[in-house]
N, C-alpha and C positions, 0 to 999 in steps of 0.2 A: 740338098737336105736329105738325110737318110730317112728310111721309113720310121725309125724310132723317134725322129725329131719332128714328125708332121704335127701341124697345129690342129687340135681338135677345137674347131670354132664353137660348137655348141657348148662344150665345157668351159671355154674361155668366156663366152657370153654369160653363162650362169655365174662364173666367178666374179666377173665385173658387176653383175647385178647384186650379188651378195655384198661386195665391197661398198657399192653405192648405198645400199640399204643400211648397212652398219654405220657408215660415216654419217648418213642422214640422221639416224636415230641417236647416235652419240652427241649430235649437235641439237637434239630435241627439235627437229624440223619435221613437219608433215610433208607428204608428197606435194601438196599444194604449195607449201613454203619453198621447197626446192625447185619446183616448176617455175614459179614466179622469179626466183633468184637466177635461174639458169635460162630464162626466156624460152620455155617450152611448155607444153601442156601437161597436166597432171597424168593423163592417160599414157603419154609417151614415157614419163618417168616410171610409171607402173610397169610398162612393157620392158623397160631397161632392167628394172629390179627383178623381174621374173626371168630375165635372161632369154627372152623370146624375140628380141629385136636388135639388129645391128645398130651401131652408133657411129656417125662420121666424126672426123677429127675436131671439127668446130664444136660440135655438141659435147664431145669429151672435154674440150678446153673450158667450155661454159660450166659443165658440171664440176670440174676441178675448182674453178674459181668460186662457184657458189658454195662448195663444201670447204673452201679455204685449205686445199691440199695441193701439193705439187702433182702434176699430171702423172709422173712416175708412180706415185703412191696410189692414185686412183686405178692405174693399170696393173698394180700388183708387182711392179718391177722389183727385182732383187739385185744385189751386186753381182758382177760377173763371177761365175764360179769356174770358168774355164780360161785357159791361157789363149790369148789371141794368136793366130799364126803370124809368123814373121820373125 
């Protein structure tokens, strides 16, 4: 990975938090609603939305299911914009 491709974890977590919050609000859910649906505490949902706490894969899957979106959408994935080597 070149230095221009390094992952800025803090920025990624803030982006994830924004996406979770937007998806939650568009579904007219409270943080409590999302927490119950995803099997986690409201305070943990709050930390995710603030972008101050990392999230493991299991919790990401639970959030995606609770928000009824594909995991790729929750992660902010976009189509490949580069050719794969080969």
